[in-house]
N, CA, C and O atoms as CSV, one atom per row, in Angstrom:
chain,resi,resn,atom,element,x,y,z
A,1,MET,N,N,-1.792,-17.416,14.812
A,1,MET,CA,C,-1.811,-17.623,12.956
A,1,MET,C,C,-1.309,-16.156,13.227
A,1,MET,O,O,-1.180,-15.448,14.225
A,2,GLY,N,N,-1.002,-15.978,11.355
A,2,GLY,CA,C,-0.511,-14.555,10.906
A,2,GLY,C,C,-1.872,-13.373,10.445
A,2,GLY,O,O,-3.068,-13.664,10.410
A,3,GLU,N,N,-1.394,-12.321,10.198
A,3,GLU,CA,C,-1.989,-10.857,10.488
A,3,GLU,C,C,-2.859,-11.150,9.275
A,3,GLU,O,O,-2.000,-11.473,8.456
A,4,VAL,N,N,-3.985,-11.235,8.675
A,4,VAL,CA,C,-5.006,-11.326,7.559
A,4,VAL,C,C,-5.681,-9.941,7.023
A,4,VAL,O,O,-6.707,-9.290,7.222
A,5,ARG,N,N,-4.294,-9.862,6.088
A,5,ARG,CA,C,-4.555,-8.494,5.282
A,5,ARG,C,C,-5.707,-8.510,4.092
A,5,ARG,O,O,-5.944,-9.309,3.187
A,6,VAL,N,N,-6.365,-7.163,4.540
A,6,VAL,CA,C,-7.297,-6.390,2.959
A,6,VAL,C,C,-6.405,-5.332,2.156
A,6,VAL,O,O,-5.714,-4.353,2.439
A,7,TRP,N,N,-6.736,-5.953,1.145
A,7,TRP,CA,C,-5.742,-4.731,-0.060
A,7,TRP,C,C,-6.187,-4.012,-0.870
A,7,TRP,O,O,-6.530,-4.540,-1.928
A,8,TYR,N,N,-6.356,-2.604,-0.718
A,8,TYR,CA,C,-7.155,-1.951,-1.375
A,8,TYR,C,C,-6.237,-1.023,-2.829
A,8,TYR,O,O,-5.025,-0.972,-3.038
A,9,LYS,N,N,-7.098,-0.552,-3.423
A,9,LYS,CA,C,-6.337,-0.117,-4.880
A,9,LYS,C,C,-6.504,0.913,-5.015
A,9,LYS,O,O,-7.546,1.481,-5.342
A,10,SER,N,N,-5.142,1.483,-4.705
A,10,SER,CA,C,-4.903,3.416,-4.890
A,10,SER,C,C,-6.194,3.828,-6.026
A,10,SER,O,O,-6.361,3.572,-7.218
A,11,SER,N,N,-6.850,4.456,-5.183
A,11,SER,CA,C,-8.121,5.784,-5.729
A,11,SER,C,C,-7.630,5.994,-7.158
A,11,SER,O,O,-8.319,5.759,-8.151
A,12,TYR,N,N,-6.473,6.421,-7.178
A,12,TYR,CA,C,-5.374,7.114,-8.542
A,12,TYR,C,C,-5.306,6.875,-9.685
A,12,TYR,O,O,-5.248,7.578,-10.694
A,13,SER,N,N,-5.323,4.992,-9.349
A,13,SER,CA,C,-5.763,4.142,-10.434
A,13,SER,C,C,-6.175,4.823,-11.927
A,13,SER,O,O,-7.010,5.726,-11.865
A,14,SER,N,N,-5.861,4.606,-12.737
A,14,SER,CA,C,-6.622,4.465,-14.074
A,14,SER,C,C,-6.739,2.903,-14.415
A,14,SER,O,O,-6.205,1.970,-13.817
A,15,GLY,N,N,-8.043,2.845,-16.153
A,15,GLY,CA,C,-7.963,1.231,-16.142
A,15,GLY,C,C,-7.047,0.356,-16.285
A,15,GLY,O,O,-7.304,-0.847,-16.268
A,16,SER,N,N,-5.734,0.877,-16.462
A,16,SER,CA,C,-4.837,0.246,-16.864
A,16,SER,C,C,-4.112,-1.278,-16.302
A,16,SER,O,O,-3.922,-2.365,-16.847
A,17,GLY,N,N,-3.786,-0.644,-14.725
A,17,GLY,CA,C,-3.772,-2.045,-14.422
A,17,GLY,C,C,-2.446,-2.159,-13.219
A,17,GLY,O,O,-2.035,-2.898,-12.324
A,18,SER,N,N,-2.024,-0.400,-14.168
A,18,SER,CA,C,-0.270,-0.119,-13.499
A,18,SER,C,C,-0.940,0.779,-12.266
A,18,SER,O,O,-1.774,1.665,-12.455
A,19,CYS,N,N,-0.407,0.374,-10.945
A,19,CYS,CA,C,-1.319,1.123,-9.682
A,19,CYS,C,C,-0.353,0.170,-8.898
A,19,CYS,O,O,0.409,-0.742,-9.217
A,20,VAL,N,N,-0.747,0.826,-7.651
A,20,VAL,CA,C,-0.029,0.160,-5.763
A,20,VAL,C,C,-1.041,0.231,-5.325
A,20,VAL,O,O,-1.732,1.230,-5.522
A,21,GLU,N,N,-1.704,-1.398,-4.164
A,21,GLU,CA,C,-2.235,-1.463,-3.042
A,21,GLU,C,C,-1.553,-1.353,-2.377
A,21,GLU,O,O,-0.332,-1.397,-2.524
A,22,VAL,N,N,-2.320,-1.133,-1.214
A,22,VAL,CA,C,-2.037,-0.948,0.323
A,22,VAL,C,C,-3.009,-2.067,1.211
A,22,VAL,O,O,-4.154,-2.324,0.838
A,23,ALA,N,N,-2.473,-2.615,2.280
A,23,ALA,CA,C,-2.744,-2.954,3.444
A,23,ALA,C,C,-2.325,-2.943,4.669
A,23,ALA,O,O,-1.608,-3.668,5.358
A,24,GLU,N,N,-3.344,-1.264,4.915
A,24,GLU,CA,C,-3.073,-0.928,6.493
A,24,GLU,C,C,-3.115,-2.419,7.711
A,24,GLU,O,O,-3.661,-3.517,7.608
A,25,GLY,N,N,-2.657,-2.086,8.308
A,25,GLY,CA,C,-2.517,-3.034,9.595
A,25,GLY,C,C,-1.044,-2.349,10.311
A,25,GLY,O,O,-0.509,-1.270,10.057
A,26,LEU,N,N,-0.495,-3.796,11.632
A,26,LEU,CA,C,0.497,-3.235,12.623
A,26,LEU,C,C,1.663,-2.813,11.413
A,26,LEU,O,O,2.267,-1.796,11.755
A,27,ALA,N,N,1.919,-3.121,10.661
A,27,ALA,CA,C,2.421,-2.758,9.400
A,27,ALA,C,C,1.645,-2.029,7.809
A,27,ALA,O,O,0.565,-2.530,7.497
A,28,THR,N,N,1.942,-1.434,7.320
A,28,THR,CA,C,1.499,-1.167,5.656
A,28,THR,C,C,1.530,-2.013,5.004
A,28,THR,O,O,2.284,-1.312,4.329
A,29,GLY,N,N,1.464,-2.934,4.450
A,29,GLY,CA,C,1.746,-3.442,3.622
A,29,GLY,C,C,1.448,-2.713,1.987
A,29,GLY,O,O,0.345,-2.494,1.487
A,30,ILE,N,N,2.827,-2.434,1.377
A,30,ILE,CA,C,2.644,-1.892,-0.163
A,30,ILE,C,C,3.109,-2.927,-1.454
A,30,ILE,O,O,4.237,-3.412,-1.379
A,31,ARG,N,N,2.414,-3.205,-2.412
A,31,ARG,CA,C,3.051,-4.107,-3.328
A,31,ARG,C,C,2.178,-3.313,-4.808
A,31,ARG,O,O,1.498,-2.289,-4.869
A,32,ASP,N,N,2.491,-4.098,-5.633
A,32,ASP,CA,C,3.357,-3.552,-6.991
A,32,ASP,C,C,1.340,-4.481,-7.513
A,32,ASP,O,O,1.456,-5.688,-7.303
A,33,THR,N,N,0.110,-4.197,-7.952
A,33,THR,CA,C,-0.627,-4.999,-8.439
A,33,THR,C,C,-0.545,-5.564,-9.531
A,33,THR,O,O,-1.529,-6.266,-9.764
A,34,GLN,N,N,0.863,-5.551,-10.966
A,34,GLN,CA,C,0.765,-6.423,-11.482
A,34,GLN,C,C,1.630,-7.589,-11.406
A,34,GLN,O,O,1.699,-8.559,-12.160
A,35,ASN,N,N,2.575,-7.173,-9.860
A,35,ASN,CA,C,3.189,-8.061,-9.995
A,35,ASN,C,C,3.225,-8.706,-8.590
A,35,ASN,O,O,4.346,-9.140,-8.325
A,36,ARG,N,N,1.765,-8.993,-7.050
A,36,ARG,CA,C,1.485,-9.436,-6.427
A,36,ARG,C,C,2.582,-10.664,-6.501
A,36,ARG,O,O,3.671,-10.513,-5.947
A,37,ASN,N,N,2.332,-11.634,-7.058
A,37,ASN,CA,C,3.574,-12.522,-6.719
A,37,ASN,C,C,4.998,-12.254,-6.781
A,37,ASN,O,O,5.774,-13.201,-6.660
A,38,LEU,N,N,5.502,-10.895,-6.984
A,38,LEU,CA,C,6.567,-10.363,-6.104
A,38,LEU,C,C,7.053,-10.076,-4.468
A,38,LEU,O,O,8.100,-10.233,-3.840
A,39,GLY,N,N,5.832,-9.624,-4.191
A,39,GLY,CA,C,5.821,-9.796,-2.686
A,39,GLY,C,C,5.145,-8.229,-2.368
A,39,GLY,O,O,4.440,-7.528,-3.094
A,40,HIS,N,N,5.585,-8.024,-1.186
A,40,HIS,CA,C,5.042,-6.924,-1.083
A,40,HIS,C,C,6.226,-6.134,0.609
A,40,HIS,O,O,6.722,-6.701,1.583
A,41,LEU,N,N,6.220,-5.355,0.367
A,41,LEU,CA,C,7.054,-4.232,0.984
A,41,LEU,C,C,6.466,-3.774,2.492
A,41,LEU,O,O,6.154,-2.666,2.057
A,42,ASP,N,N,6.164,-3.721,3.523
A,42,ASP,CA,C,6.460,-4.170,4.461
A,42,ASP,C,C,6.920,-2.477,5.552
A,42,ASP,O,O,7.947,-2.289,6.203
A,43,VAL,N,N,5.683,-1.499,5.366
A,43,VAL,CA,C,6.377,-0.134,6.061
A,43,VAL,C,C,5.774,0.019,7.556
A,43,VAL,O,O,4.553,-0.052,7.696
A,44,PRO,N,N,6.810,0.277,8.937
A,44,PRO,CA,C,5.379,0.773,9.984
A,44,PRO,C,C,4.823,1.764,10.055
A,44,PRO,O,O,5.392,2.806,9.729
A,45,ALA,N,N,3.293,1.750,10.588
A,45,ALA,CA,C,2.345,2.509,10.375
A,45,ALA,C,C,2.602,4.080,10.783
A,45,ALA,O,O,1.840,4.939,10.339
A,46,THR,N,N,3.471,4.355,11.463
A,46,THR,CA,C,3.593,5.860,11.732
A,46,THR,C,C,5.158,6.469,10.836
A,46,THR,O,O,5.716,7.552,11.012
A,47,GLU,N,N,5.550,5.382,9.901
A,47,GLU,CA,C,6.259,6.288,8.483
A,47,GLU,C,C,5.583,6.326,7.251
A,47,GLU,O,O,5.948,6.969,6.266
A,48,TRP,N,N,4.241,5.368,7.371
A,48,TRP,CA,C,3.480,5.485,6.358
A,48,TRP,C,C,2.528,6.923,6.147
A,48,TRP,O,O,2.128,7.530,5.154
A,49,ASN,N,N,2.394,7.122,7.629
A,49,ASN,CA,C,1.276,8.146,7.601
A,49,ASN,C,C,1.688,9.536,7.928
A,49,ASN,O,O,0.882,10.455,8.079
A,50,ALA,N,N,3.552,9.702,8.077
A,50,ALA,CA,C,3.813,10.511,7.797
A,50,ALA,C,C,3.930,10.522,6.708
A,50,ALA,O,O,3.321,11.500,6.274
A,51,LEU,N,N,4.576,9.748,5.623
A,51,LEU,CA,C,4.963,9.945,4.286
A,51,LEU,C,C,3.357,10.287,3.778
A,51,LEU,O,O,3.388,10.983,2.763
A,52,ILE,N,N,2.259,10.037,4.139
A,52,ILE,CA,C,1.077,10.370,3.113
A,52,ILE,C,C,0.457,12.041,3.422
A,52,ILE,O,O,0.090,12.899,2.619
A,53,LYS,N,N,0.566,12.065,5.760
A,53,LYS,CA,C,0.543,13.863,5.460
A,53,LYS,C,C,2.023,15.021,4.456
A,53,LYS,O,O,1.817,16.186,4.117
A,54,ALA,N,N,3.306,14.291,4.213
A,54,ALA,CA,C,3.950,15.074,3.639
A,54,ALA,C,C,3.299,15.468,1.718
A,54,ALA,O,O,3.476,16.449,0.996
A,55,VAL,N,N,2.522,14.122,1.499
A,55,VAL,CA,C,2.575,13.806,-0.308
A,55,VAL,C,C,1.152,15.188,-0.150
A,55,VAL,O,O,1.175,15.989,-1.085
A,56,THR,N,N,0.243,15.390,0.723
A,56,THR,CA,C,-1.075,15.534,0.731
A,56,THR,C,C,-0.278,17.117,0.826
A,56,THR,O,O,0.112,17.564,-0.253
A,57,ARG,N,N,-0.089,17.769,1.789
A,57,ARG,CA,C,0.212,19.186,2.108
A,57,ARG,C,C,1.825,19.355,0.734
A,57,ARG,O,O,2.476,20.322,0.340
A,58,GLY,N,N,1.848,18.544,0.570
A,58,GLY,CA,C,2.671,19.718,-1.355
A,58,GLY,C,C,3.863,18.984,-0.524
A,58,GLY,O,O,5.029,19.072,-0.910
């Protein structure tokens, strides 16, 4: 059976509905809230963590 994902909306999203959702697990899933039916991208957790660190450092 596949991994059950819990999707979280970005805390920086406005009420416009234009946002990104993320599901963390063995791989981090990333999808567009307005186009969920188009699927998602899976990124290795190590790469996702590196991106978050780089973004928060500026």
